[in-house]
Structure formats: structure tokens, C-alpha cells
N, C-alpha and C positions, 0 to 999 in steps of 0.2 A: 268361397268367401269365408265360410266357417273355419276352414283349415288355416287361412291366412290370419284370421283373428286369434285362433289358438296359438299359432306360431309366434305372433306378436306378443301375446300374454306370457308365453314361456320365456321369450327373450327378455322381457321386462323383469320377470321374476328372477331370472338368473343374474341380470345386472344389479338389481336392487339387493338381491341376496348376497352377491359378492361384496357390494359396498358396505352392507350392514355387517358382514362378517369381518371386514377389514377395520371398520370403525369400532367394533366390539372387542378388538384384540387388546387385552390387558391381563395383568396378573399372570404373566408367562415366566418360565424359567429364564435365567440369565443367558444360557446357551442358545435359547430360541431367538432372543433379540440379537445376540451377537451374530448368529448365522444369517439372520435376515439383513443385518447391517452390512456384512461382508458381501452378500449376494447383490445388494443394491449398489455397493461401491463397484463391484465387478461389472455391473450393467451400466455404470456411468450415471446412475440416478442418485446424485448426492443429496437432493432434497429429501428423498425417502430415507436415505442412509442417516441423515441428521435426525429424522423422527425416530428411527429405530434406536439410535444412540441415546436419544433423550429418554426413551422408554427404559432402556437398559440402566441408565444412570439413576432415574427416579425410582424404579422398582427394586434395584439391586445396588444400592450405593456402596456396599462393601464388597462387591464381586471382584474376584481376582482377574476377571476378564476386562475390567474397565481400563487399566493402564494401556494394554495393547490396543483396545478399541479406540482410545483417545488418540494414540499415535497414528493408527490407521487413518482416522478421519483427518488428522493434520496433514499427513502426506498426500491423501487423496485431494484435499482442497488446494494444496500447493501445486500438485500436478495439473489441476484444472485452472490454474492461474487465479484462484480465489484467495488472494494472499492475506486479506484481513481475517477471513475465517480460519485460515491455516494458523495465523498468529494466535487467534483466540484459543484454538485447541492446544497449541503448544504451551501457552501460558497456563492453561488448565492442567496440562500434564506436569509441568514444572512445579506448580504449587501443590498438587495433590499426590502425585504418583512417583515421580522420578527419584531414584536412589542417587546418592552422590556420584556413582559411576555413570549413571544415565543422564544426569543433568547437563553435562558438558555438551553432549550431542544435541539435546533438546534446545539448549541456548544457542548453539550454532545454527540450527534450523530456523530458530526465531529471527536471528540476524539476517539469514538468507531470505526469509519471507519478506521482511521489511525492505531489504535491498531490491528484491525483484518486483516489489509493488511500485517501483519508480521507472516506468518505461519512458516517461518524458519529464525529466526533473524540473524543467522550466515552469511546470504547472503546479508544483506543490513545495514551497519553500519549507513549510513546517515539517513535512514528511522527511525531507532531506536531513533536517536537524535531528529528528527522532532516530533516523537510521544511523547517523553518525554516532549519536549517544549510545545506541545499542551496541554498535561495533566496538567502540572504545571501552565500554563496560566489559564486553566479552574478553578483550585483550588484557584488561586489568585482572580479571578473575582467572583466566587460563593463558598466561603468557607462554607456556610451553606446550600448548595444545597442538595436536596434529592439524587442526583446522585454523590455527592462528595465521599462517601465510595467506590462506584464502580470505579470511576476514580482513586482514591488513590490506589486501588488494582492493576489496570492496570499499573499505573506508577511504583509501586514497582516491578512488574514482569518485566517491561522494564529495570529497573535498574539491576536486576539480569541477564537479557539477555545481557545487555551491558557488565557486568562484565565477563560473561561466554565467550563472544566473545573476549574480551581483553585477557583473560587467554589462549584461543586457539591461538591467535596471539603470545603471549609470549612464549608458548610452541614451536611454529614454529621457533621462533628466537633461542630458546634453541637448537633445533636440528641443526640449522645453525651455532651454536657456536658464537652467537652475544649477549653476556650477557647484554650490555648496552640497546639495544633495548628491550630485554625481561624484564629488570627491569623497563623500562619506562612504558610498557603496564601493568605490574603488579601493578604499583603505581597509576593507573587510577581508582581504585575502588572508586566510587564517594560518597557513603553515609556512614559516620562513625556510624550511628545508626543501620546498618545491621551487624550482627555477621557473618562475612564471613566464619568463621571456621565451622559453622553449616549449611552452604548452600551446598546442594547436586546438582551437575550439572545435567542438563536434559540429559536423555539417548537418543542417536540417534537411530532411528528405524533401524531394521536389513537390510531392503532393501536399505536404504540410506547409511549405513555403507559400503556396498559392493562397492559403487562408490565414496563415499566422505570420508570414514574413520569415526572414532568416535570422532574426535576433538583432539585426542592425537597422533595417528599414523594411517598409511594406508597400506593396503596390497601391494599397488603399489609403495611404497616409494623407492624400490630398482631400479626402472627405472628412477627416477628423477636425473638429473645430479648433481654431488657433487660439485656445484659451487655456489658462492654467487651472481654472476652477474645476474642470472636469476630471482632473487627476488627483488633486489633494485639497482638502479644506484648509490647509496651512499655506497654500500658494500665495495668498495675498500678504500674509505676514512675512514670508520669506522675501518677497519682492520689496516690501516696505523696509525690512532690515537692510537689504542691499542698497536701497536708495539712500537711507540715512547714513550708511557707511561712506557712500560716494560723496555726499554733501559735506561730511566732516573732513574728508581728505581734501576737498576743494577749499 
């Protein structure tokens, strides 16, 4: 019994001692935080790596290790599909550390992070617009870049995604008998150089179609109330305008 108690006390002392030691870590050399950060990235523990990076940045704001550490964190978050965090580190790198020669690559990586953050474009219209703006900005700044063809391809795909989203919204308004709203969204196809008649819409995966539909109709449509007020607070005004137009024509 005594041996078990002693063993338990030793275990608790080791645990609390280890925690205290980790919490008390501060005022260390820049190389110490850098090595800790790299080790955490290698282990796949990005939360810990973020903390070590914060310590490096706060305690050694002028360290020559910071530019490389910032890019390491950006690439690590990008590979872990944490695209918004990757974009944050890339923005930090561009603002503080990138030389003119390094800025082009960092800007390209930022466009790539924004593009890869869109696995399902139908869910985020604002992010599509932001990604298009970032891509077009890169092409304006670096028209002869070796990354320009890749960025141009990403921007073209984003235009197609934007058009597909607008068509889905237009079809929704068709089902709600709102032709003006449907015509508005169908008129938003942005690029005249794309032959829209030859564009095939992306196919929704079967497991998403079960819950989301295929962009044209849904199996659960019968349970949606047949009323326009649940879609838009302007529904009544739109219908009233159409009725007034019909009365004038009569």
C-alpha cells in the first residue's frame, strides 16, 4: 500500500513538474524556439508549432530566423488543409519579410491557398469572389510569372464555379416563380470569351445529392413550404410589381 502511494506521488510530481516546466518556458534564444517549432511541425502538432512561433516572434521580433519560420508555418498549414491559417502566415510573410524576389512566390501561394479553400464552391459565393480578385491581382502584378499559367487556370475554373452557382440560384428562383430574379442571375455570366453553351456543369457526388440535391432539384422539395416569404423579405414587393405590370398591360 505504501509503495503504491509513493509511486502515485512520484507520478503526480513528474506530471506536474513537466507541466510547470513547459508553462515556465520563456526568455529563450531564438534558435531554441525555432528548433521547437520545426520539431512540432515534423510531429504534425501545428497547435504547438503555432505557440512556439508566437514565442519566437514576440521575444525576437528582429530575428533572421523569422522569415523562414513564417514560410514554414504557411506551408505546414497549407499541407494540413488549414487554408485560412496558411493565408494568414503568407500575408504576414509578404508584409514583413519578403524581398521583391521572394514576393512573387508568396503571392502565388496565397492565391493557391484561397483557391484550395473552396472544395464546394456552391457554399461560399463571397469566397469565390475573393479568390477571383486575388488571382486577377496576381496576373496584373506578374503577367510574365512562371506561375501565371497555373493562376490563370485557377481563375478560369473560379469563373465557371461562379457561373454554376448563379445558374443554381436562377433555377431556384424559377421554381419559386420569380422570373425577374432568375433572369438577373442568369445575366451575371462574367466572361464573354467563355462559350457557355459548351460548359458542362460539375456533377454533385451521390452522397451529397442525398442531402443537398443536385443543384436542380431535391428529393425533399415536397416538404418545403410553398411560400415566397421564406426565401426573401422582398418576395411580396416583387410579386406586387409583377401584378401591377400585368394590370397595366391589360
